[in-house]
C-alpha positions as YAML, in Angstrom:
chain: A
units: angstrom
residues:
- id: 1
  name: MET
  ca: [100.15, 148.91, 101.82]
- id: 2
  name: SER
  ca: [97.97, 145.77, 102.03]
- id: 3
  name: LEU
  ca: [94.87, 147.94, 102.50]
- id: 4
  name: ASP
  ca: [95.77, 149.97, 99.41]
- id: 5
  name: VAL
  ca: [96.00, 146.79, 97.34]
- id: 6
  name: GLU
  ca: [92.64, 145.65, 98.69]
- id: 7
  name: ARG
  ca: [91.03, 148.93, 97.65]
- id: 8
  name: VAL
  ca: [92.58, 148.57, 94.18]
- id: 9
  name: VAL
  ca: [90.90, 145.18, 93.78]
- id: 10
  name: ILE
  ca: [87.52, 146.60, 94.77]
- id: 11
  name: ALA
  ca: [88.02, 149.62, 92.52]
- id: 12
  name: SER
  ca: [89.05, 147.47, 89.55]
- id: 13
  name: LEU
  ca: [85.86, 145.43, 89.88]
- id: 14
  name: LEU
  ca: [83.77, 148.57, 90.16]
- id: 15
  name: LEU
  ca: [85.27, 149.66, 86.85]
- id: 16
  name: ASP
  ca: [84.67, 146.29, 85.17]
- id: 17
  name: GLY
  ca: [82.56, 143.68, 86.95]
- id: 18
  name: ARG
  ca: [83.33, 141.19, 84.17]
- id: 19
  name: ARG
  ca: [86.76, 140.76, 85.81]
- id: 20
  name: MET
  ca: [85.23, 139.13, 88.89]
- id: 21
  name: ARG
  ca: [86.16, 135.61, 87.79]
- id: 22
  name: GLU
  ca: [89.81, 136.63, 87.41]
- id: 23
  name: ALA
  ca: [89.77, 138.01, 90.94]
- id: 24
  name: THR
  ca: [88.03, 135.04, 92.57]
- id: 25
  name: GLN
  ca: [90.62, 132.71, 91.08]
- id: 26
  name: GLN
  ca: [93.23, 134.53, 93.18]
- id: 27
  name: CYS
  ca: [91.62, 135.54, 96.48]
- id: 28
  name: THR
  ca: [88.57, 135.03, 98.68]
- id: 29
  name: PRO
  ca: [86.66, 137.47, 100.94]
- id: 30
  name: ARG
  ca: [88.45, 136.18, 104.05]
- id: 31
  name: ASP
  ca: [91.81, 137.23, 102.54]
- id: 32
  name: PHE
  ca: [91.00, 140.93, 103.07]
- id: 33
  name: ALA
  ca: [92.55, 142.52, 106.14]
- id: 34
  name: ASP
  ca: [89.75, 145.10, 106.14]
- id: 35
  name: SER
  ca: [86.67, 142.96, 106.78]
- id: 36
  name: ARG
  ca: [84.47, 145.68, 105.28]
- id: 37
  name: LEU
  ca: [86.26, 145.30, 101.95]
- id: 38
  name: GLY
  ca: [85.93, 141.54, 102.20]
- id: 39
  name: THR
  ca: [82.18, 141.96, 102.69]
- id: 40
  name: ILE
  ca: [81.95, 144.29, 99.69]
- id: 41
  name: TYR
  ca: [83.98, 141.81, 97.60]
- id: 42
  name: SER
  ca: [81.65, 138.96, 98.60]
- id: 43
  name: GLY
  ca: [78.58, 141.07, 97.88]
- id: 44
  name: MET
  ca: [79.81, 142.03, 94.43]
- id: 45
  name: ALA
  ca: [80.48, 138.38, 93.63]
- id: 46
  name: ARG
  ca: [76.85, 137.59, 94.47]
- id: 47
  name: MET
  ca: [75.68, 140.47, 92.30]
- id: 48
  name: VAL
  ca: [77.70, 139.13, 89.34]
- id: 49
  name: ALA
  ca: [76.27, 135.65, 89.91]
- id: 50
  name: ARG
  ca: [72.73, 137.11, 89.74]
- id: 51
  name: GLY
  ca: [73.56, 139.07, 86.59]
- id: 52
  name: GLU
  ca: [73.26, 142.47, 88.29]
- id: 53
  name: PRO
  ca: [75.36, 145.37, 86.99]
- id: 54
  name: ILE
  ca: [78.29, 146.54, 89.14]
- id: 55
  name: ASP
  ca: [79.35, 150.15, 89.52]
- id: 56
  name: GLN
  ca: [79.79, 152.71, 92.29]
- id: 57
  name: ILE
  ca: [76.09, 153.50, 92.50]
- id: 58
  name: THR
  ca: [74.68, 149.95, 92.42]
- id: 59
  name: VAL
  ca: [77.20, 148.68, 94.96]
- id: 60
  name: SER
  ca: [76.71, 151.65, 97.31]
- id: 61
  name: SER
  ca: [72.98, 150.91, 97.37]
- id: 62
  name: HIS
  ca: [73.73, 147.53, 98.98]
- id: 63
  name: LEU
  ca: [76.25, 148.63, 101.61]
- id: 64
  name: ALA
  ca: [73.72, 149.10, 104.40]
- id: 65
  name: ASP
  ca: [72.11, 145.71, 103.67]
- id: 66
  name: TRP
  ca: [75.54, 144.07, 103.78]
- id: 67
  name: GLY
  ca: [76.24, 145.64, 107.16]
- id: 68
  name: VAL
  ca: [79.13, 147.74, 105.87]
- id: 69
  name: ARG
  ca: [79.73, 150.87, 107.97]
- id: 70
  name: GLY
  ca: [82.17, 153.71, 107.27]
- id: 71
  name: VAL
  ca: [82.15, 153.30, 103.49]
- id: 72
  name: ASP
  ca: [79.87, 155.23, 101.18]
- id: 73
  name: MET
  ca: [79.45, 156.09, 97.51]
- id: 74
  name: VAL
  ca: [81.97, 158.94, 97.79]
- id: 75
  name: ASP
  ca: [84.64, 156.48, 98.92]
- id: 76
  name: LEU
  ca: [83.87, 154.13, 96.02]
- id: 77
  name: PHE
  ca: [84.24, 156.97, 93.49]
- id: 78
  name: SER
  ca: [87.46, 158.07, 95.19]
- id: 79
  name: TRP
  ca: [88.97, 154.60, 94.95]
- id: 80
  name: THR
  ca: [88.10, 154.14, 91.28]
- id: 81
  name: SER
  ca: [89.54, 157.55, 90.40]
- id: 82
  name: GLN
  ca: [92.98, 156.28, 91.48]
- id: 83
  name: VAL
  ca: [92.89, 153.13, 89.27]
- id: 84
  name: PRO
  ca: [93.48, 153.73, 85.55]
- id: 85
  name: HIS
  ca: [91.93, 150.43, 84.36]
- id: 86
  name: ALA
  ca: [90.80, 147.02, 85.61]
- id: 87
  name: GLY
  ca: [93.18, 144.93, 83.50]
- id: 88
  name: ASN
  ca: [95.55, 144.12, 86.39]
- id: 89
  name: VAL
  ca: [92.94, 142.97, 88.89]
- id: 90
  name: SER
  ca: [94.28, 139.39, 88.88]
- id: 91
  name: PHE
  ca: [97.76, 140.63, 89.90]
- id: 92
  name: TYR
  ca: [96.41, 142.74, 92.75]
- id: 93
  name: ALA
  ca: [94.04, 139.99, 93.94]
- id: 94
  name: GLU
  ca: [97.00, 137.62, 94.16]
- id: 95
  name: GLN
  ca: [98.79, 140.19, 96.33]
- id: 96
  name: VAL
  ca: [95.76, 140.31, 98.64]
- id: 97
  name: ARG
  ca: [96.00, 136.54, 99.11]
- id: 98
  name: ARG
  ca: [99.76, 136.62, 99.66]
- id: 99
  name: ASN
  ca: [99.40, 139.35, 102.25]
- id: 100
  name: ALA
  ca: [96.74, 137.31, 104.04]
- id: 101
  name: MET
  ca: [99.01, 134.27, 104.11]
- id: 102
  name: GLN
  ca: [101.87, 136.33, 105.50]
- id: 103
  name: ARG
  ca: [99.66, 137.68, 108.29]
- id: 104
  name: ALA
  ca: [98.44, 134.18, 109.13]
- id: 105
  name: LEU
  ca: [101.99, 132.78, 109.14]
- id: 106
  name: MET
  ca: [103.18, 135.56, 111.43]
- id: 107
  name: THR
  ca: [100.30, 134.83, 113.82]
- id: 108
  name: ALA
  ca: [101.12, 131.11, 113.79]
- id: 109
  name: ALA
  ca: [104.81, 131.82, 114.37]
- id: 110
  name: LYS
  ca: [104.00, 134.12, 117.30]
- id: 111
  name: ARG
  ca: [101.72, 131.50, 118.83]
- id: 112
  name: MET
  ca: [104.45, 128.87, 118.52]
- id: 113
  name: GLU
  ca: [107.06, 131.22, 120.01]
- id: 114
  name: ASP
  ca: [104.79, 132.01, 122.97]
- id: 115
  name: SER
  ca: [104.07, 128.31, 123.55]
- id: 116
  name: VAL
  ca: [107.70, 127.12, 123.58]
- id: 117
  name: GLY
  ca: [108.67, 126.53, 127.18]
- id: 118
  name: GLN
  ca: [105.05, 126.78, 128.32]
- id: 119
  name: GLU
  ca: [103.69, 123.56, 126.79]
- id: 120
  name: PRO
  ca: [105.18, 120.14, 125.90]
- id: 121
  name: PRO
  ca: [107.13, 120.25, 122.62]
- id: 122
  name: ASP
  ca: [104.91, 117.66, 120.93]
- id: 123
  name: ARG
  ca: [101.84, 119.78, 121.74]
- id: 124
  name: VAL
  ca: [103.56, 122.89, 120.35]
- id: 125
  name: LEU
  ca: [104.40, 121.04, 117.15]
- id: 126
  name: GLU
  ca: [100.90, 119.62, 116.89]
- id: 127
  name: GLN
  ca: [99.38, 123.10, 117.21]
- id: 128
  name: ALA
  ca: [101.82, 124.50, 114.65]
- id: 129
  name: MET
  ca: [100.89, 121.77, 112.17]
- id: 130
  name: GLU
  ca: [97.21, 122.44, 112.76]
- id: 131
  name: ASP
  ca: [97.76, 126.18, 112.19]
- id: 132
  name: LEU
  ca: [99.66, 125.56, 108.96]
- id: 133
  name: ARG
  ca: [97.01, 123.20, 107.66]
- id: 134
  name: GLY
  ca: [94.35, 125.81, 108.44]
- id: 135
  name: ILE
  ca: [96.34, 128.46, 106.58]
- id: 136
  name: ARG
  ca: [96.55, 126.22, 103.54]
- id: 137
  name: GLU
  ca: [92.82, 125.41, 103.63]
- id: 138
  name: ASP
  ca: [91.90, 129.10, 104.01]
- id: 139
  name: HIS
  ca: [94.22, 130.60, 101.43]
- id: 140
  name: ILE
  ca: [95.00, 128.02, 98.73]
- id: 141
  name: ILE
  ca: [92.35, 128.11, 96.00]
- id: 142
  name: ASP
  ca: [91.64, 124.97, 93.98]
- id: 143
  name: GLU
  ca: [89.52, 126.05, 91.05]
- id: 144
  name: LEU
  ca: [86.44, 123.96, 90.39]
- id: 145
  name: ARG
  ca: [86.56, 122.78, 86.79]
- id: 146
  name: ALA
  ca: [84.05, 120.98, 84.61]
- id: 147
  name: VAL
  ca: [85.10, 119.07, 81.49]
- id: 148
  name: PRO
  ca: [83.01, 118.09, 78.46]
- id: 149
  name: LEU
  ca: [81.47, 114.63, 78.60]
- id: 150
  name: VAL
  ca: [83.29, 113.70, 75.40]
- id: 151
  name: GLU
  ca: [86.58, 114.21, 77.27]
- id: 152
  name: VAL
  ca: [85.38, 111.97, 80.08]
- id: 153
  name: LEU
  ca: [84.31, 109.24, 77.64]
- id: 154
  name: HIS
  ca: [87.81, 109.20, 76.16]
- id: 155
  name: THR
  ca: [89.43, 108.78, 79.58]
- id: 156
  name: ASP
  ca: [91.32, 105.54, 80.17]
- id: 157
  name: ALA
  ca: [88.79, 103.60, 82.26]
- id: 158
  name: GLU
  ca: [90.90, 100.48, 82.80]
- id: 159
  name: TYR
  ca: [91.12, 99.32, 86.40]
- id: 160
  name: ASP
  ca: [94.33, 100.12, 88.24]
- id: 161
  name: TRP
  ca: [94.45, 97.00, 90.35]
- id: 162
  name: ALA
  ca: [96.30, 96.67, 93.63]
- id: 163
  name: ILE
  ca: [94.90, 93.13, 94.03]
- id: 164
  name: LYS
  ca: [93.44, 92.00, 90.71]
- id: 165
  name: GLY
  ca: [89.69, 91.66, 90.73]
- id: 166
  name: LEU
  ca: [89.41, 92.62, 94.38]
- id: 167
  name: LEU
  ca: [91.05, 95.96, 95.24]
- id: 168
  name: GLU
  ca: [91.74, 98.91, 93.00]
- id: 169
  name: ARG
  ca: [94.11, 101.66, 94.04]
- id: 170
  name: ARG
  ca: [92.32, 104.29, 96.14]
- id: 171
  name: ASP
  ca: [89.65, 101.79, 97.23]
- id: 172
  name: ARG
  ca: [88.63, 102.02, 100.88]
- id: 173
  name: VAL
  ca: [87.45, 98.77, 102.46]
- id: 174
  name: MET
  ca: [86.20, 98.39, 106.03]
- id: 175
  name: ILE
  ca: [85.88, 94.84, 107.39]
- id: 176
  name: THR
  ca: [83.80, 94.36, 110.52]
- id: 177
  name: GLY
  ca: [82.68, 91.46, 112.65]
- id: 178
  name: PRO
  ca: [82.12, 90.30, 116.21]
- id: 179
  name: GLU
  ca: [85.09, 89.93, 118.54]
- id: 180
  name: GLY
  ca: [87.00, 86.67, 118.18]
- id: 181
  name: PHE
  ca: [85.26, 85.43, 115.03]
- id: 182
  name: GLY
  ca: [88.22, 85.75, 112.68]
- id: 183
  name: LYS
  ca: [88.18, 89.17, 111.02]
- id: 184
  name: SER
  ca: [91.81, 89.78, 112.08]
- id: 185
  name: THR
  ca: [92.71, 86.38, 110.62]
- id: 186
  name: LEU
  ca: [90.97, 87.31, 107.39]
- id: 187
  name: VAL
  ca: [92.92, 90.57, 107.17]
- id: 188
  name: ARG
  ca: [96.21, 88.72, 107.75]
- id: 189
  name: GLN
  ca: [95.33, 86.16, 105.10]
- id: 190
  name: MET
  ca: [94.60, 88.91, 102.58]
- id: 191
  name: ALA
  ca: [97.89, 90.65, 103.38]
- id: 192
  name: ILE
  ca: [100.04, 87.49, 103.13]
- id: 193
  name: THR
  ca: [98.44, 86.17, 99.94]
- id: 194
  name: ALA
  ca: [98.56, 89.55, 98.18]
- id: 195
  name: ALA
  ca: [102.27, 89.88, 99.00]
- id: 196
  name: ALA
  ca: [102.83, 86.31, 97.76]
- id: 197
  name: GLY
  ca: [101.11, 87.00, 94.44]
- id: 198
  name: ILE
  ca: [98.06, 84.82, 95.21]
- id: 199
  name: HIS
  ca: [94.42, 85.81, 94.99]
- id: 200
  name: PRO
  ca: [93.28, 86.00, 98.63]
- id: 201
  name: PHE
  ca: [90.28, 83.73, 98.07]
- id: 202
  name: ARG
  ca: [90.64, 81.90, 94.75]
- id: 203
  name: GLU
  ca: [94.26, 80.76, 95.15]
- id: 204
  name: TYR
  ca: [95.37, 81.48, 91.57]
- id: 205
  name: PRO
  ca: [98.54, 83.48, 90.87]
- id: 206
  name: ILE
  ca: [98.27, 87.24, 90.46]
- id: 207
  name: ASP
  ca: [100.82, 90.05, 90.32]
- id: 208
  name: PRO
  ca: [102.27, 90.35, 93.84]
- id: 209
  name: ALA
  ca: [101.39, 93.52, 95.72]
- id: 210
  name: ARG
  ca: [103.64, 95.57, 97.98]
- id: 211
  name: VAL
  ca: [101.91, 95.40, 101.35]
- id: 212
  name: LEU
  ca: [102.24, 97.52, 104.48]
- id: 213
  name: VAL
  ca: [100.46, 96.40, 107.65]
- id: 214
  name: ILE
  ca: [100.04, 98.71, 110.63]
- id: 215
  name: ASP
  ca: [98.59, 96.64, 113.45]
- id: 216
  name: ALA
  ca: [97.58, 98.61, 116.54]
- id: 217
  name: GLU
  ca: [96.37, 95.59, 118.49]
- id: 218
  name: ASN
  ca: [98.55, 92.52, 117.93]
- id: 219
  name: THR
  ca: [102.26, 91.92, 118.50]
- id: 220
  name: GLU
  ca: [104.93, 90.62, 116.17]
- id: 221
  name: LYS
  ca: [104.98, 87.33, 118.13]
- id: 222
  name: GLN
  ca: [101.27, 86.88, 117.52]
- id: 223
  name: TRP
  ca: [101.81, 87.47, 113.82]
- id: 224
  name: ALA
  ca: [104.70, 85.00, 113.74]
- id: 225
  name: ARG
  ca: [102.72, 82.26, 115.47]
- id: 226
  name: GLU
  ca: [99.73, 82.54, 113.16]
- id: 227
  name: THR
  ca: [101.29, 83.30, 109.78]
- id: 228
  name: ALA
  ca: [104.51, 81.25, 109.69]
- id: 229
  name: LYS
  ca: [102.66, 78.22, 108.29]
- id: 230
  name: TRP
  ca: [101.06, 80.31, 105.57]
- id: 231
  name: ALA
  ca: [104.40, 81.13, 103.95]
- id: 232
  name: ASN
  ca: [104.89, 77.41, 103.26]
- id: 233
  name: SER
  ca: [101.41, 77.24, 101.73]
- id: 234
  name: ALA
  ca: [102.26, 80.14, 99.45]
- id: 235
  name: GLU
  ca: [105.33, 78.32, 98.11]
- id: 236
  name: THR
  ca: [103.10, 75.55, 96.73]
- id: 237
  name: ILE
  ca: [101.25, 78.04, 94.53]
- id: 238
  name: THR
  ca: [103.82, 80.67, 93.58]
- id: 239
  name: SER
  ca: [107.55, 81.18, 93.77]
- id: 240
  name: GLU
  ca: [107.08, 84.67, 95.23]
- id: 241
  name: ASP
  ca: [108.31, 85.09, 98.81]
- id: 242
  name: PRO
  ca: [105.67, 87.16, 100.66]
- id: 243
  name: SER
  ca: [108.22, 88.30, 103.24]
- id: 244
  name: GLU
  ca: [110.01, 90.31, 100.56]
- id: 245
  name: ASN
  ca: [106.87, 92.26, 99.60]
- id: 246
  name: MET
  ca: [105.37, 92.87, 103.03]
- id: 247
  name: GLN
  ca: [106.29, 95.20, 105.88]
- id: 248
  name: LEU
  ca: [104.74, 94.98, 109.34]
- id: 249
  name: ALA
  ca: [104.53, 97.70, 111.99]
- id: 250
  name: CYS
  ca: [103.02, 96.69, 115.33]
- id: 251
  name: VAL
  ca: [102.19, 99.66, 117.54]
- id: 252
  name: ARG
  ca: [100.35, 100.01, 120.82]
- id: 253
  name: ARG
  ca: [98.05, 102.79, 119.68]
- id: 254
  name: LEU
  ca: [97.86, 105.66, 117.21]
- id: 255
  name: ASP
  ca: [95.93, 108.90, 117.04]
- id: 256
  name: LEU
  ca: [95.46, 109.47, 113.33]
- id: 257
  name: SER
  ca: [93.37, 112.55, 114.00]
- id: 258
  name: LYS
  ca: [96.70, 114.21, 114.92]
- id: 259
  name: ASP
  ca: [99.29, 115.29, 112.39]
- id: 260
  name: ILE
  ca: [102.20, 113.82, 114.36]
- id: 261
  name: ASP
  ca: [100.95, 110.24, 114.18]
- id: 262
  name: LEU
  ca: [99.64, 110.69, 110.65]
- id: 263
  name: GLY
  ca: [103.12, 111.88, 109.66]
- id: 264
  name: GLN
  ca: [104.59, 108.63, 110.99]
- id: 265
  name: VAL
  ca: [102.27, 106.65, 108.73]
- id: 266
  name: HIS
  ca: [103.18, 108.78, 105.72]
- id: 267
  name: ARG
  ca: [106.86, 108.27, 106.55]
- id: 268
  name: LEU
  ca: [106.37, 104.49, 106.38]
- id: 269
  name: ILE
  ca: [104.53, 104.89, 103.08]
- id: 270
  name: ASP
  ca: [107.39, 106.98, 101.68]
- id: 271
  name: GLU
  ca: [109.88, 104.36, 102.84]
- id: 272
  name: HIS
  ca: [108.09, 101.22, 101.61]
- id: 273
  name: ARG
  ca: [105.80, 102.50, 98.80]
- id: 274
  name: PRO
  ca: [102.98, 99.98, 99.33]
- id: 275
  name: ASP
  ca: [100.17, 99.14, 96.94]
- id: 276
  name: VAL
  ca: [97.89, 98.19, 99.84]
- id: 277
  name: LEU
  ca: [97.80, 99.39, 103.43]
- id: 278
  name: PHE
  ca: [96.11, 97.16, 106.00]
- id: 279
  name: ILE
  ca: [95.52, 99.14, 109.19]
- id: 280
  name: GLY
  ca: [93.49, 98.81, 112.37]
- id: 281
  name: PRO
  ca: [91.55, 98.04, 114.32]
- id: 282
  name: LEU
  ca: [89.68, 101.31, 113.92]
- id: 283
  name: TYR
  ca: [89.04, 101.90, 117.62]
- id: 284
  name: ARG
  ca: [92.80, 101.96, 118.28]
- id: 285
  name: LEU
  ca: [93.49, 104.58, 115.61]
- id: 286
  name: ILE
  ca: [92.01, 107.32, 117.79]
- id: 287
  name: PRO
  ca: [92.19, 107.43, 121.62]
- id: 288
  name: ARG
  ca: [88.50, 108.17, 122.16]
- id: 289
  name: ALA
  ca: [85.14, 106.84, 121.13]
- id: 290
  name: ILE
  ca: [83.98, 107.80, 117.63]
- id: 291
  name: ASN
  ca: [80.47, 108.68, 118.74]
- id: 292
  name: SER
  ca: [79.75, 111.73, 116.62]
- id: 293
  name: ASP
  ca: [80.53, 113.13, 113.19]
- id: 294
  name: ASP
  ca: [82.86, 115.62, 114.89]
- id: 295
  name: ASP
  ca: [84.83, 112.68, 116.34]
- id: 296
  name: ALA
  ca: [84.96, 110.90, 112.98]
- id: 297
  name: ALA
  ca: [85.67, 113.84, 110.66]
- id: 298
  name: PRO
  ca: [89.38, 114.47, 111.44]
- id: 299
  name: LEU
  ca: [90.18, 110.74, 111.45]
- id: 300
  name: LEU
  ca: [88.46, 110.06, 108.12]
- id: 301
  name: ALA
  ca: [89.96, 113.19, 106.54]
- id: 302
  name: ASN
  ca: [93.44, 112.09, 107.54]
- id: 303
  name: LEU
  ca: [92.85, 108.53, 106.34]
- id: 304
  name: ASP
  ca: [91.86, 110.03, 103.00]
- id: 305
  name: THR
  ca: [95.29, 111.67, 102.72]
- id: 306
  name: ILE
  ca: [96.67, 108.11, 102.67]
- id: 307
  name: ARG
  ca: [94.15, 106.93, 100.12]
- id: 308
  name: ASP
  ca: [94.87, 109.99, 97.96]
- id: 309
  name: ARG
  ca: [98.39, 108.70, 97.43]
- id: 310
  name: GLY
  ca: [97.03, 105.95, 95.20]
- id: 311
  name: ILE
  ca: [96.98, 103.25, 97.88]
- id: 312
  name: ALA
  ca: [94.20, 100.74, 98.49]
- id: 313
  name: LEU
  ca: [93.17, 100.97, 102.13]
- id: 314
  name: VAL
  ca: [91.79, 98.06, 104.19]
- id: 315
  name: ILE
  ca: [90.64, 98.80, 107.74]
- id: 316
  name: GLU
  ca: [89.50, 96.36, 110.38]
- id: 317
  name: ALA
  ca: [86.74, 97.57, 112.70]
- id: 318
  name: HIS
  ca: [84.55, 96.14, 115.45]
- id: 319
  name: ALA
  ca: [80.85, 95.78, 114.76]
- id: 320
  name: GLY
  ca: [78.31, 97.50, 116.97]
- id: 321
  name: HIS
  ca: [76.52, 95.66, 119.76]
- id: 322
  name: ALA
  ca: [72.98, 96.37, 118.53]
- id: 323
  name: THR
  ca: [70.86, 93.75, 116.77]
- id: 324
  name: ASN
  ca: [68.72, 94.07, 113.68]
- id: 325
  name: PRO
  ca: [64.99, 93.20, 113.49]
- id: 326
  name: LYS
  ca: [65.92, 89.56, 112.82]
- id: 327
  name: GLY
  ca: [67.81, 89.39, 116.10]
- id: 328
  name: GLU
  ca: [71.18, 89.26, 114.32]
- id: 329
  name: ARG
  ca: [74.08, 91.41, 115.42]
- id: 330
  name: ASP
  ca: [74.33, 94.62, 113.42]
- id: 331
  name: LEU
  ca: [77.61, 94.49, 111.46]
- id: 332
  name: ARG
  ca: [77.88, 98.20, 110.84]
- id: 333
  name: PRO
  ca: [80.99, 99.72, 112.47]
- id: 334
  name: ARG
  ca: [80.65, 100.86, 116.02]
- id: 335
  name: GLY
  ca: [80.27, 104.63, 116.44]
- id: 336
  name: SER
  ca: [79.38, 107.60, 114.27]
- id: 337
  name: ALA
  ca: [77.10, 107.26, 111.24]
- id: 338
  name: ALA
  ca: [79.84, 109.05, 109.26]
- id: 339
  name: LEU
  ca: [81.68, 105.72, 109.17]
- id: 340
  name: LEU
  ca: [78.87, 104.12, 107.17]
- id: 341
  name: GLY
  ca: [79.21, 106.18, 104.01]
- id: 342
  name: TRP
  ca: [82.97, 106.55, 103.98]
- id: 343
  name: PRO
  ca: [84.34, 103.32, 102.44]
- id: 344
  name: GLU
  ca: [83.72, 102.05, 98.92]
- id: 345
  name: PHE
  ca: [83.12, 98.61, 100.41]
- id: 346
  name: GLY
  ca: [81.72, 97.82, 103.85]
- id: 347
  name: ILE
  ca: [81.86, 94.08, 104.56]
- id: 348
  name: GLY
  ca: [80.96, 92.25, 107.75]
- id: 349
  name: LEU
  ca: [81.58, 88.66, 108.85]
- id: 350
  name: ARG
  ca: [78.47, 87.04, 110.33]
- id: 351
  name: ARG
  ca: [78.37, 83.50, 111.69]
- id: 352
  name: ASN
  ca: [76.25, 81.37, 109.37]
- id: 353
  name: ALA
  ca: [73.02, 80.25, 111.05]
- id: 354
  name: LYS
  ca: [73.28, 76.69, 109.69]
- id: 355
  name: ASN
  ca: [77.02, 75.99, 109.91]
- id: 356
  name: PRO
  ca: [79.13, 77.46, 112.75]
- id: 357
  name: LEU
  ca: [82.28, 77.03, 110.65]
- id: 358
  name: HIS
  ca: [80.90, 79.24, 107.89]
- id: 359
  name: ALA
  ca: [80.72, 83.02, 107.76]
- id: 360
  name: ASP
  ca: [78.43, 85.06, 105.54]
- id: 361
  name: LEU
  ca: [80.04, 88.15, 104.05]
- id: 362
  name: VAL
  ca: [77.37, 90.78, 104.62]
- id: 363
  name: ARG
  ca: [77.37, 94.15, 102.85]
- id: 364
  name: TRP
  ca: [76.45, 96.78, 105.44]
- id: 365
  name: ARG
  ca: [76.77, 99.38, 102.69]
- id: 366
  name: GLY
  ca: [76.19, 99.00, 98.98]
- id: 367
  name: ASP
  ca: [79.28, 98.33, 96.87]
- id: 368
  name: ARG
  ca: [80.33, 101.30, 94.74]
- id: 369
  name: ASP
  ca: [81.70, 98.97, 92.08]
- id: 370
  name: GLN
  ca: [81.68, 95.28, 91.25]
- id: 371
  name: ARG
  ca: [84.39, 93.18, 92.90]
- id: 372
  name: GLY
  ca: [85.16, 89.50, 93.40]
- id: 373
  name: TRP
  ca: [84.32, 89.20, 97.08]
- id: 374
  name: PRO
  ca: [82.83, 85.79, 97.93]
- id: 375
  name: ALA
  ca: [79.39, 85.56, 99.51]
- id: 376
  name: LYS
  ca: [80.41, 82.98, 102.10]
- id: 377
  name: LEU
  ca: [83.64, 81.80, 103.70]
- id: 378
  name: GLY
  ca: [84.41, 78.53, 105.47]
- id: 379
  name: ARG
  ca: [86.96, 77.76, 108.17]
- id: 380
  name: ALA
  ca: [89.02, 74.59, 108.48]
- id: 381
  name: GLN
  ca: [87.52, 72.03, 110.85]
- id: 382
  name: LYS
  ca: [90.94, 71.07, 112.14]
- id: 383
  name: GLN
  ca: [94.56, 72.07, 111.67]
- id: 384
  name: GLY
  ca: [95.93, 71.12, 108.25]
- id: 385
  name: ASP
  ca: [92.58, 70.68, 106.49]
- id: 386
  name: GLN
  ca: [93.34, 73.53, 104.11]
- id: 387
  name: ARG
  ca: [96.10, 75.96, 103.18]
- id: 388
  name: TRP
  ca: [94.37, 79.09, 104.43]
- id: 389
  name: PRO
  ca: [92.11, 79.70, 107.44]
- id: 390
  name: TRP
  ca: [89.31, 81.16, 105.29]
- id: 391
  name: ARG
  ca: [88.21, 79.81, 101.91]
- id: 392
  name: PRO
  ca: [85.10, 80.58, 99.83]
- id: 393
  name: VAL
  ca: [82.33, 78.04, 99.94]
- id: 394
  name: ASP
  ca: [79.98, 79.74, 97.47]
...
């Protein structure tokens, strides 16, 4: 039956090639069970794109070039003789896609059934999730749409701030620096102040943000020892209690390239509905080195599913060990070049050459928008000199 429907789609387009757009909104060449028909479908789409006429004769002249065997002009005429008109091509094309999804689901279910008892349950579930995601990517069509510029110009362009002046929802920020120089402290300061309703650097009141921190390196005791004093500092500026707006999850390690661990993060987001997620360090979010684009791609794609929920994302990462021509440590994140173009803001902490208590905030990628990040930060010379460990000195 599925093959009959596929032939009806081809026949309908042979009768009226102008219906190609209706068909391509419903199914793709890979949806056809008969790969020959999928090849013909793809070839006809290219013909329409080039403005070539479509009928039994013109299409049959391309079959050999397309590598289609076992189909000739007689078959094309036979198929069209059984279709009264092309008006229902959209309906039949949708059936082609549905049939393809059913076949893929049955294959995935059979694979899962065969694996149960042969592999660990978490591996079976991981493979099933990967199969389902592949089915969705292969068979769900998101139509590309262009809108008139006038419609764009009338779009509400106001910033949707998560932290006013600093982070907009859906922003991706990666903060790098050498080991032990204070990037983790900076991330904690940003999280605490945002939850307290304080600008992380300028110390004036802002709307408090709901904050979720997923720390894959430090323990709750380490957080308690370093941040307890900051809550008292917050009370001198605002009446907001940061502990009511901030949730902390300390974990030993995650693998966010896998759906199981990614699902845990999404569960926390569903539970706490944060405005900002602070997560890292990057090297502990995947249990292997991120040396190539293939290593980075699944991790970054899964991180984008978090960002797509309207959350600002701040990630801590270690800088590479290489030095630049000036002999300074390169602050770009360690690993694949794919990491360089991913965030909207890539910021590194570099020890100031003139003052060891100062850090220059270096852009290792150009900002995609203007934000209120300071150019230089200073650390307290001794305990109690200032409310927060990092303050702007520009």
